C-alpha positions as CSV (number, residue, x, y, z in Angstrom):
1,M,84.3,148.4,130.7
2,Q,87.0,145.9,130.9
3,I,89.5,144.9,128.4
4,V,91.1,141.7,128.0
5,S,93.5,139.8,125.9
6,C,92.6,137.6,123.4
7,P,94.3,134.0,124.3
8,S,94.5,133.0,120.8
9,C,96.1,135.8,119.1
10,G,96.5,138.3,122.2
11,A,94.4,141.2,120.2
12,E,92.1,143.3,122.9
13,V,88.7,142.2,123.8
14,K,86.1,144.9,125.3
15,F,83.4,144.0,127.4
16,R,81.4,146.7,128.1
17,S,78.6,145.2,130.1
18,H,78.9,143.4,133.3
19,A,76.2,141.1,132.0
20,S,78.3,139.7,129.3
21,V,80.4,136.3,130.1
22,M,81.4,135.5,126.3
23,A,82.9,137.9,123.5
24,V,84.2,136.8,119.7
25,C,87.6,138.6,119.2
26,E,86.9,140.7,116.1
27,Y,90.4,139.5,115.0
28,C,90.8,135.8,114.7
29,S,86.8,134.7,115.9
30,T,88.0,133.0,119.1
31,R,85.2,133.2,121.9
32,V,87.0,134.4,125.0
33,L,85.2,133.2,127.9
34,K,85.4,135.8,130.9
35,D,85.7,134.1,133.9
36,Q,86.5,136.6,137.3
37,D,90.0,137.4,136.7
38,A,90.7,135.0,133.9
39,V,89.9,134.4,130.3
40,K,89.4,131.2,128.8
41,D,89.8,130.4,125.2
42,L,86.5,128.2,123.9
43,G,87.4,127.7,120.3
44,K,86.4,129.6,117.3
45,M,82.9,131.1,116.2
46,S,81.8,131.0,113.0
47,S,81.7,134.3,111.2
48,V,78.6,135.9,110.7
49,L,77.3,135.7,107.1
50,E,77.5,139.4,105.6
51,D,74.1,140.6,105.5
52,Y,72.3,143.7,104.9
53,S,71.4,144.7,108.0
54,P,72.3,148.4,108.6
55,I,72.8,147.8,112.2
56,Q,76.4,147.0,113.3
57,I,78.5,146.5,116.4
58,G,78.8,150.2,117.9
59,T,75.2,151.2,116.6
60,A,73.8,153.8,119.2
61,G,70.3,154.9,119.8
62,V,67.8,155.7,122.4
63,L,64.6,153.7,123.7
64,G,62.0,155.6,126.2
65,G,64.8,158.3,127.0
66,R,67.5,155.8,127.7
67,P,70.5,156.0,125.5
68,F,72.0,152.1,124.6
69,T,75.2,151.0,122.1
70,V,75.0,147.5,120.1
71,V,77.8,145.6,121.6
72,G,77.0,141.9,120.2
73,R,74.9,139.8,118.0
74,I,74.2,136.3,117.2
75,Q,72.5,135.0,114.3
76,L,69.7,132.2,113.9
77,R,68.5,130.3,111.2
78,Y,65.2,128.0,111.5
79,S,63.3,126.2,108.4
80,A,62.0,129.1,106.7
81,G,64.6,131.6,106.9
82,M,67.4,133.8,109.1
83,W,67.4,136.7,111.6
84,N,70.0,138.3,113.7
85,E,69.7,139.0,117.7
86,W,71.7,142.1,118.5
87,F,72.9,142.4,122.0
88,L,72.2,146.2,123.9
89,F,73.8,147.5,126.6
90,F,72.1,151.1,128.2
91,D,74.0,153.4,129.7
92,D,72.2,152.7,133.1
93,G,73.4,149.0,133.0
94,K,70.6,147.2,131.9
95,T,71.0,145.2,129.0
96,A,67.9,144.2,125.9
97,W,67.8,142.5,122.7
98,L,66.8,144.0,119.4
99,G,65.4,141.3,117.1
100,D,66.2,142.1,113.3
101,S,64.1,140.1,110.4
102,S,63.2,140.8,107.2
103,G,63.3,144.7,108.1
104,M,61.0,144.0,111.1
105,Y,62.4,145.2,114.1
106,T,61.6,144.2,118.0
107,I,62.7,144.8,121.7
108,T,62.7,142.5,124.3
109,A,64.3,142.6,127.7
110,E,64.2,139.9,130.4
111,Y,60.9,139.6,132.7
112,Q,62.1,139.8,136.5
113,G,58.8,138.4,137.8
114,E,57.0,135.3,138.3
115,T,55.0,133.9,135.6
116,Q,53.5,130.7,134.8
117,T,54.3,128.8,131.7
118,Q,53.8,125.6,129.4
119,A,56.1,123.1,128.2
120,F,57.9,123.9,124.9
121,D,56.7,120.6,123.4
122,D,53.2,121.3,124.2
123,L,52.8,124.7,122.5
124,V,50.7,124.8,119.6
125,P,50.5,128.2,117.4
126,G,47.0,129.5,117.5
127,R,46.1,128.5,120.8
128,G,45.8,130.7,124.1
129,Y,48.0,130.4,126.9
130,P,47.8,132.3,130.6
131,I,50.8,134.3,130.8
132,G,51.6,136.9,133.3
133,G,47.9,137.2,134.7
134,A,46.3,137.8,130.7
135,V,45.6,135.3,127.9
136,Y,48.5,135.3,125.0
137,T,47.6,133.6,121.5
138,A,50.9,131.6,120.7
139,A,51.9,133.0,117.2
140,E,55.4,131.2,116.5
141,V,56.9,127.9,117.8
142,R,60.4,127.3,116.5
143,L,64.0,125.6,116.7
144,A,66.8,127.6,115.2
145,D,70.6,127.1,115.1
146,C,73.1,129.6,115.7
147,V,75.1,130.2,112.5
148,G,77.8,132.7,113.5
149,G,78.2,135.7,116.4
150,Q,80.1,139.0,117.3
151,G,81.0,140.9,119.7
152,E,79.7,140.1,123.6
153,L,77.0,138.4,124.7
154,P,75.6,137.2,128.2
155,F,75.7,133.5,127.7
156,K,78.5,130.8,126.2
157,V,77.1,130.6,122.4
158,G,78.7,128.6,119.4
159,D,78.4,126.0,116.7
160,G,75.9,123.0,117.7
161,Y,73.9,125.9,120.1
162,Q,70.3,125.8,119.3
163,A,67.5,127.8,120.3
164,R,64.0,126.8,121.3
165,V,61.7,130.0,121.1
166,A,58.1,130.4,121.2
167,D,56.3,134.0,120.6
168,F,52.8,135.4,121.7
169,R,50.9,137.8,121.0
170,R,48.2,140.2,122.7
171,G,46.8,143.0,120.6
172,A,50.3,144.9,120.2
173,E,52.0,143.4,123.0
174,F,54.4,140.2,122.9
175,I,56.4,137.8,124.5
176,T,59.1,135.5,123.8
177,L,59.6,132.3,125.7
178,D,63.3,131.3,125.6
179,Y,63.4,127.4,126.4
180,S,67.3,127.4,125.2
181,D,68.9,126.5,128.3
182,G,66.1,124.2,129.8
183,P,62.8,123.1,130.7
184,V,62.3,126.7,132.7
185,P,62.0,129.4,129.9
186,V,63.6,133.0,130.5
187,V,60.5,135.3,129.6
188,Y,61.1,138.3,127.7
189,T,58.3,141.0,127.1
190,G,58.8,143.1,124.2
191,L,57.4,145.9,121.6
192,A,58.1,146.5,117.7
193,V,60.0,149.2,116.7
194,T,61.6,151.1,113.9
195,L,65.6,152.6,113.6
196,D,63.7,155.9,113.4
197,S,62.0,156.1,116.2
198,L,65.2,154.6,118.2
199,Q,67.0,157.6,116.8
200,C,69.4,154.9,116.0
201,Q,73.2,156.5,115.0
202,L,76.2,155.0,113.5
203,L,74.0,152.8,111.3
204,R,75.4,151.0,108.2
205,D,74.6,153.2,104.7
206,D,73.8,151.7,101.5
207,D,77.2,151.9,99.8
208,T,78.8,150.4,102.9
209,I,76.4,147.4,102.5
210,Q,77.2,147.0,99.3
211,R,80.7,147.0,99.7
212,A,80.0,144.5,102.1
213,A,77.7,142.3,100.6
214,G,78.1,142.5,96.8
215,R,75.1,144.1,95.7
216,Y,72.4,146.9,97.1
217,R,69.8,146.2,99.2
218,G,66.1,146.1,97.9
219,K,67.5,146.9,94.1
220,L,66.4,144.3,92.0
221,D,68.9,142.1,90.6
222,A,69.4,138.6,88.9
223,L,71.1,135.6,89.4
224,D,71.1,132.4,87.4
225,C,69.2,129.4,88.3
226,P,72.1,126.9,89.6
227,A,69.6,124.2,88.5
228,C,68.9,125.5,84.7
229,G,70.9,128.5,84.4
230,S,67.6,130.8,84.1
231,P,67.6,134.1,85.2
232,I,65.7,134.9,88.5
233,K,65.1,138.5,89.7
234,Y,65.3,139.0,93.4
235,L,65.7,141.9,96.1
236,P,69.1,141.0,97.7
237,G,68.8,141.1,101.3
238,V,65.2,140.8,101.3
239,T,64.1,138.0,99.5
240,A,66.9,135.3,100.0
241,N,64.3,132.3,99.1
242,L,63.7,131.9,95.5
243,V,61.5,129.5,93.1
244,C,62.8,129.5,89.5
245,P,60.4,130.2,86.9
246,A,61.7,127.7,84.3
247,C,62.4,124.7,86.9
248,A,60.7,125.2,90.0
249,T,63.9,124.6,91.6
250,Q,64.0,126.2,95.2
251,I,67.1,128.3,96.2
252,D,68.5,129.7,99.4
253,A,70.2,133.0,98.2
254,A,71.4,134.2,101.6
255,S,74.7,132.9,101.1
256,P,77.5,134.5,99.0
257,K,76.9,131.3,96.8
258,A,73.0,130.3,95.8
259,Q,72.6,127.1,97.3
260,V,69.9,125.1,95.7
261,V,67.3,123.4,98.5
262,A,65.1,121.3,96.9
263,A,65.1,120.1,93.0
264,G,62.1,121.3,91.3
265,E,58.9,119.4,90.2
266,R,57.9,120.5,87.0
267,V,54.4,121.5,87.0
268,A,52.1,123.8,84.6
269,A,52.8,127.2,84.0
270,V,50.2,129.7,85.8
271,P,49.7,132.9,83.7
272,L,50.4,136.0,85.6
273,T,48.1,138.4,85.4
274,L,50.7,141.2,86.9
275,E,54.1,140.5,85.7
276,L,57.1,139.7,88.1
277,G,59.4,143.2,88.7
278,A,55.9,145.1,87.9
279,T,56.4,148.5,89.7
280,A,54.0,150.8,90.7
281,N,53.6,154.0,92.7
282,I,51.1,153.8,95.1
283,N,50.1,156.4,97.7
284,N,53.3,158.2,97.4
285,Q,55.5,154.9,97.8
286,D,57.4,152.5,95.5
287,F,56.1,148.9,95.1
288,T,57.9,146.0,93.0
289,I,56.1,142.3,92.4
290,I,58.5,139.8,93.5
291,G,56.6,136.9,93.8
292,M,53.8,135.1,93.2
293,M,51.8,131.9,94.6
294,R,48.7,129.9,93.8
295,R,46.5,128.5,96.1
296,A,43.6,125.6,96.6
297,D,41.0,125.5,99.2
298,D,39.1,122.0,100.4
299,E,36.9,122.0,97.4
300,G,39.5,122.8,94.6
301,T,38.8,127.0,94.4
302,Q,42.1,128.5,93.6
303,W,43.2,132.0,93.8
304,N,46.6,134.2,93.1
305,E,48.4,136.1,95.3
306,Y,51.3,138.5,94.5
307,L,54.1,139.6,96.6
308,M,54.6,143.4,96.4
309,Y,57.5,144.8,98.4
310,G,58.3,148.6,98.9
311,P,61.4,149.7,100.5
312,R,59.6,151.7,102.8
313,A,56.2,150.2,103.6
314,G,57.7,146.3,103.4
315,F,55.7,143.5,102.3
316,S,52.2,143.5,101.2
317,W,49.7,141.3,98.9
318,L,47.7,141.7,96.2
319,V,44.8,138.7,95.9
320,E,43.6,137.7,92.8
321,T,40.0,135.6,92.9
322,D,37.0,134.9,90.6
323,E,35.6,137.7,92.5
324,G,37.7,140.1,92.4
325,W,40.8,141.4,93.9
326,S,41.9,142.6,97.2
327,G,44.8,144.1,98.8
328,A,46.1,142.8,102.2
329,N,48.6,143.7,104.7
330,V,50.2,141.5,107.9
331,L,48.6,142.7,111.0
332,S,51.4,144.1,113.9
333,D,48.3,144.4,116.5
334,W,46.5,141.4,116.8
335,P,43.1,140.5,118.2
336,L,43.2,140.9,122.1
337,T,41.8,137.5,122.6
338,Y,41.3,135.0,120.3
339,T,39.7,131.5,120.6
340,P,39.7,129.1,117.4
341,G,36.0,128.8,115.9
342,A,35.0,132.2,117.6
343,G,32.2,133.5,116.2
344,T,33.5,137.6,116.3
345,V,37.5,138.9,116.9
346,L,38.2,142.5,117.6
347,V,40.9,144.7,116.0
348,D,41.3,148.3,116.6
349,K,38.2,148.3,118.2
350,V,36.2,146.9,115.1
351,S,34.2,144.0,115.5
352,F,34.6,141.5,113.0
353,S,32.0,138.6,112.3
354,R,33.3,134.7,111.5
355,L,32.9,133.9,107.5
356,Y,34.3,130.3,107.2
357,D,37.2,128.7,107.3
358,Y,39.0,126.1,105.4
359,G,42.5,124.7,104.4
360,A,44.5,125.7,101.5
361,V,47.6,124.4,99.8
362,V,50.3,126.3,97.5
363,T,49.7,124.5,94.0
364,Y,52.4,126.7,92.5
365,A,55.2,129.4,93.3
366,V,57.1,131.4,91.4
367,G,59.6,134.3,92.0
368,A,61.3,135.5,95.2
369,F,59.9,135.8,98.8
370,N,61.0,136.6,102.5
371,W,60.4,133.2,103.3
372,R,60.8,129.3,102.2
373,V,57.7,128.3,100.3
374,S,57.1,125.6,97.9
375,V,54.5,124.0,96.4
376,G,52.2,121.6,98.9
377,D,52.9,123.5,101.7
378,K,49.3,123.9,103.6
379,T,47.8,126.4,106.4
380,Q,44.5,126.6,108.0
381,V,42.6,130.0,107.2
382,E,39.8,131.4,109.1
383,E,38.1,134.6,107.8
384,F,36.2,137.5,109.2
385,Q,34.4,140.2,108.0
386,A,33.2,143.9,109.1
387,G,32.0,145.4,106.2
388,Q,34.2,145.3,103.0
389,L,37.2,145.1,105.3
390,R,38.4,141.1,106.4
391,L,40.7,139.7,108.4
392,A,42.4,136.2,107.9
393,S,44.4,133.9,110.3
394,E,46.6,131.3,108.8
395,T,47.9,128.2,111.0
396,T,50.9,125.8,110.4
397,P,52.3,123.6,113.0
398,Q,55.0,126.3,113.4
399,E,53.2,129.4,113.2
400,M,50.6,131.8,113.1
401,T,49.5,135.0,111.5
402,W,46.9,137.5,111.0
403,S,46.3,139.8,107.8
404,R,43.7,142.5,106.9
405,S,42.5,143.0,103.5
406,S,40.3,145.3,101.4
407,P,38.6,145.4,97.8
408,V,40.8,146.6,95.0
409,S,39.1,147.6,91.6
410,A,40.9,146.5,88.5
411,D,40.7,149.5,86.6
412,Q,43.0,150.9,89.9
413,L,45.6,148.2,89.2
414,A,45.7,149.0,85.6
415,L,46.2,152.8,86.4
416,W,49.0,151.6,89.3
417,F,51.1,149.4,87.0
418,G,50.0,150.0,83.7
419,S,50.7,147.5,80.7
420,A,52.4,145.3,83.4
421,F,48.7,144.7,84.5
422,K,47.1,142.1,82.1
423,G,43.5,141.8,83.8
424,K,40.5,142.4,82.6
425,I,39.0,145.9,83.1
426,K,35.3,146.0,84.0
427,S,33.9,149.1,82.7
428,P,31.1,149.9,80.4
429,S,31.6,149.9,76.4
430,R,31.1,153.0,74.6
431,N,29.6,150.7,71.9
432,Q,27.4,149.6,74.2
433,P,25.0,152.4,74.9
434,F,22.9,150.6,77.5
435,A,25.7,148.5,79.0
436,N,25.2,150.7,81.9
437,N,21.8,151.3,82.7
438,R,21.4,151.6,86.6
439,H,19.6,154.6,86.6
440,R,16.7,153.3,83.5
441,T,16.4,149.8,85.8
442,T,15.0,151.9,88.5
443,A,12.8,154.1,86.6
444,K,11.4,151.1,85.3
445,Y,10.4,149.9,88.6
446,I,9.0,152.6,89.5
447,I,6.8,153.0,86.5
448,G,5.8,149.6,87.2
449,L,4.4,150.4,90.4
450,M,2.9,153.8,89.5
451,L,1.2,151.5,86.5
452,A,-0.2,149.1,89.1
453,V,-1.7,151.6,91.4
454,N,-3.4,153.3,88.8
455,A,-4.7,150.1,86.8
456,I,-8.1,150.8,88.6
457,P,-8.4,154.4,87.3
458,L,-7.8,153.4,84.0
459,L,-10.8,151.1,83.8
460,F,-13.3,154.0,84.8
461,N,-11.2,157.2,83.0
462,F,-9.0,155.6,80.1
463,G,-8.1,158.9,78.5
464,D,-7.3,161.5,81.0
465,T,-5.9,158.7,83.1
466,W,-3.5,157.3,80.8
467,F,-1.9,160.8,79.5
468,L,-1.1,161.8,82.9
469,S,0.4,158.7,83.4
470,A,2.4,158.6,80.2
471,I,4.0,162.3,81.1
472,A,4.7,161.1,84.4
473,A,6.6,158.0,82.9
474,L,8.6,159.9,80.6
475,A,9.4,162.6,84.0
476,I,10.9,159.9,85.5
477,Y,12.5,157.5,82.5
478,L,14.1,160.6,80.8
479,P,16.1,162.1,83.2
480,A,17.4,158.6,84.3
481,T,18.5,158.1,80.8
482,F,20.4,160.9,80.8
483,L,22.3,159.8,83.6
484,D,23.2,157.1,82.3
485,N,24.6,158.1,79.4
486,N,26.2,160.6,81.6
487,D,28.1,157.6,83.3
488,Q,29.4,156.2,80.3
489,A,31.1,159.1,79.2
């Protein structure tokens, strides 16, 4: 560890890692450049926005048996949201980055070998590119601005610094190419992690976060729309992108003071089958409905998508179509190989066959989301099916995502959400004794076949054959009636 004096205020500035070239003074926010035995004042660094991350400078953990400490952070904002990159220093002298976005965490470390890469401007989400001897699918290509920093960092960064990064996926693997410093990218390889798997210590607790950020993370709160004053329910620290239900104004609630992103365009309100704020306990986990958007395909068919959030489970969707309901989750493991227009894709050793592709556009949105959503947003969708399971890829000019869904019955949703569920429950009525007659229908087909087979014997020996046929028909039909009535009970 090297300790120097801040050239601006004289306070101690620590450099734990030999790879760190800059540190931000925690007292006066001066960017201190370490240059051999001297230090230079690079000017002030914008303070990080106080957010709801449990991570802080000094948080410690273990990855693969190697202890590490969080020594720095940069905060980045792009068109759809914001995330943190925490700089890690391992006890063995190595360094890495811990990405922190909407409660999802990834660790990446710089790849030291040679590999083939593409120019940043040529990258297109959804396409495959050879990297390090394998083909990876481009998942996200984005420009992001640095809006704040803390602690020590391995490069000079400040106001005006722009990150040019692209993420790639292949199964559970992912790669990040960082073009921030020029046309030849720095290559990072990584994996998804959880704070529990990292055995993290010295995390901020809920009370510490609440005192710093003003509200509790993930507990339903409300703010007044800056445009019309209507209350908007949202989850602080989780869903900072809001759409007012009264005037459709888009609001950024990430800052201490809510800011209008875009004035709302009044559109006809869409009746909600699930109320915003509705809660349910699903598989022993609590969920809250926080947002809803209505989308339409190229032919004008529309459907509703309800965004759910669970403190332990994260984000998931309930999708309402004319055919019924389904539950969907974003995939963390992508197909090993994918080609646009492919007939099949393989995920978790299950082969999914292609169904169709179509364009989808947002026609209505209300509530809170973990990304910026607005009417008119367009995506290209491809769907695949294996039994009752479906996969869907959604691609925009900036990113590609994969999700997996399975059917959910309306009566199950009614059990989960109670009176907050306004949908129709398709169940047989007790006032209609033949509303459910699937056993009797089958019996009729069998009786009809039996009579057809016995048509010729009936012509020659009507009495005996008719009597035996009648007995057999009753023996088939009466148990079927009992089974159908029992199903309705």
